[in-house]
C-alpha positions as CSV (number, residue, x, y, z in Angstrom):
1,M,-66.2,-159.2,-9.1
2,K,-68.8,-156.0,-9.1
3,Q,-71.1,-155.5,-12.1
4,L,-72.9,-151.6,-12.8
5,N,-75.0,-151.3,-15.4
6,F,-75.3,-147.6,-17.6
7,S,-77.9,-146.6,-19.1
8,I,-76.9,-144.7,-22.7
9,V,-79.4,-142.3,-24.1
10,N,-78.1,-141.2,-27.0
11,E,-74.6,-140.6,-28.9
12,S,-73.9,-137.9,-26.9
13,D,-74.4,-140.1,-23.5
14,T,-71.5,-143.3,-24.9
15,V,-69.4,-140.5,-25.6
16,D,-69.7,-139.0,-22.3
17,F,-69.1,-142.6,-20.9
18,G,-65.7,-143.0,-23.3
19,K,-64.5,-139.7,-22.2
20,R,-64.8,-141.5,-18.8
21,L,-63.4,-144.8,-19.2
22,A,-60.2,-143.5,-20.8
23,S,-59.4,-140.8,-17.9
24,V,-59.5,-143.8,-15.5
25,L,-57.6,-146.6,-18.0
26,K,-53.8,-146.8,-17.6
27,K,-50.8,-149.1,-19.3
28,G,-52.2,-152.8,-19.1
29,D,-55.6,-152.4,-19.2
30,V,-57.3,-154.9,-21.3
31,V,-61.2,-153.1,-22.3
32,G,-63.8,-156.4,-23.6
33,L,-66.5,-154.8,-25.6
34,S,-69.3,-157.6,-26.6
35,G,-73.1,-157.2,-28.0
36,D,-74.9,-158.0,-30.6
37,L,-74.1,-156.8,-34.4
38,G,-75.1,-153.1,-34.2
39,A,-75.3,-152.3,-30.5
40,G,-72.4,-149.7,-30.6
41,K,-68.9,-151.7,-29.8
42,T,-66.9,-149.8,-32.6
43,F,-68.7,-146.5,-31.2
44,L,-67.6,-147.1,-28.4
45,S,-64.0,-148.1,-29.2
46,H,-64.0,-144.8,-31.2
47,A,-64.8,-142.2,-28.5
48,I,-62.6,-144.1,-26.0
49,C,-59.7,-144.3,-28.0
50,R,-60.1,-139.8,-29.1
51,A,-60.6,-139.4,-25.6
52,L,-57.2,-141.5,-24.9
53,G,-55.9,-138.3,-27.6
54,V,-55.8,-140.2,-30.5
55,P,-55.7,-137.7,-33.1
56,E,-58.6,-136.8,-35.4
57,S,-56.9,-137.6,-38.5
58,Q,-56.3,-141.3,-38.0
59,P,-59.3,-142.9,-38.5
60,V,-60.5,-145.6,-35.9
61,N,-62.6,-147.8,-37.2
62,S,-63.5,-151.6,-36.9
63,P,-60.8,-154.0,-37.4
64,T,-63.1,-156.6,-38.1
65,F,-60.5,-157.7,-41.2
66,T,-56.7,-156.9,-40.3
67,I,-58.0,-158.1,-36.3
68,I,-56.0,-155.4,-35.0
69,N,-55.5,-151.6,-35.3
70,E,-52.8,-149.6,-33.3
71,Y,-53.5,-146.2,-32.9
72,H,-50.9,-143.7,-31.3
73,C,-51.7,-141.0,-28.7
74,S,-49.6,-139.4,-26.3
75,R,-50.3,-141.9,-23.5
76,F,-50.0,-144.6,-24.6
77,P,-50.2,-147.3,-27.6
78,V,-53.6,-148.4,-28.2
79,Y,-53.9,-151.7,-29.7
80,H,-58.2,-152.2,-31.0
81,M,-59.3,-155.8,-32.0
82,D,-61.5,-156.8,-33.3
83,L,-62.4,-161.1,-33.3
84,Y,-65.5,-161.8,-35.3
85,R,-64.1,-163.4,-37.7
86,L,-61.8,-165.5,-35.4
87,G,-63.1,-169.2,-34.7
88,E,-60.9,-171.5,-33.2
89,P,-59.0,-170.3,-30.2
90,D,-55.5,-171.4,-32.3
91,E,-56.2,-168.5,-33.3
92,L,-55.5,-166.2,-30.6
93,Y,-52.4,-167.7,-30.7
94,D,-51.3,-167.2,-33.3
95,L,-52.5,-163.4,-33.9
96,G,-49.5,-163.3,-30.2
97,I,-52.8,-162.3,-28.6
98,W,-51.3,-161.6,-25.1
99,E,-48.1,-160.0,-26.0
100,Y,-50.5,-156.9,-27.4
101,Y,-51.7,-157.6,-22.7
102,D,-48.4,-157.7,-21.2
103,G,-47.6,-154.9,-23.6
104,D,-47.0,-151.3,-23.2
105,G,-50.6,-149.8,-23.8
106,I,-54.0,-150.7,-23.6
107,C,-56.4,-153.6,-25.0
108,I,-59.8,-153.4,-26.5
109,V,-61.6,-155.9,-27.5
110,E,-64.6,-156.6,-29.5
111,W,-67.1,-159.3,-29.6
112,F,-64.3,-160.8,-26.2
113,D,-67.5,-163.2,-25.7
114,K,-66.1,-165.5,-28.6
115,F,-63.5,-166.6,-26.3
116,D,-64.0,-165.6,-23.1
117,D,-62.3,-168.4,-21.0
118,L,-59.1,-166.8,-22.8
119,W,-59.1,-162.9,-21.0
120,P,-57.2,-161.7,-18.5
121,E,-58.8,-162.1,-15.1
122,E,-58.2,-158.5,-14.4
123,A,-59.7,-157.3,-17.5
124,L,-63.2,-154.6,-17.4
125,M,-65.6,-156.2,-19.2
126,I,-68.6,-154.4,-21.3
127,R,-72.1,-156.3,-22.6
128,I,-73.8,-153.3,-25.4
129,H,-77.8,-154.4,-24.9
130,L,-79.5,-152.7,-27.2
131,E,-83.2,-151.3,-25.8
132,D,-85.7,-148.7,-28.0
133,G,-84.3,-146.9,-30.7
134,E,-80.4,-145.2,-29.5
135,K,-81.4,-147.0,-25.8
136,R,-77.9,-149.4,-24.5
137,T,-77.3,-150.3,-20.9
138,F,-73.7,-151.0,-20.5
139,E,-73.4,-153.6,-18.3
140,I,-69.4,-153.5,-16.7
141,R,-68.2,-156.0,-14.6
142,G,-64.5,-156.6,-13.1
143,V,-62.3,-158.2,-10.4
144,G,-58.8,-156.6,-9.7
145,R,-58.0,-153.7,-11.8
146,G,-61.5,-154.8,-13.8
147,K,-63.1,-153.3,-10.6
148,E,-60.6,-150.4,-9.6
149,I,-62.0,-149.2,-13.0
150,L,-65.1,-150.1,-12.3
151,D,-65.1,-147.9,-9.0
152,S,-63.6,-145.4,-11.0
153,L,-66.3,-144.7,-13.4
């Protein structure tokens, strides 16, 4: 497993990071996001989606109540998930979450750490740590494909 930390000073840095990450993502990739409420998981998801080409006319917001939002861009679909409201692993099975992982797009999963042991081994995991003001640290880890993505950042 490889791990790196990125210092994020402001929202502009988050957008830049989202662009860098989006440029190396390919079909089948899974990006897991975790961090406290208000850490910036949805903001980073938004930055990644816009960099992938999700049009401004399509809102990118947290799917807290719908659980999964699907966005369309020119490269592939983006499946944006928020697992905050889920309580049991069985609910993941009910949603058919593995069909999304094996699908023709990428998955961005907020609150992935609620079910840490059920994620694809090669997912890229980003834990967002809040610091002072707008400052954050992105602690990023991955193996296999996740490591390849990390090496490309």
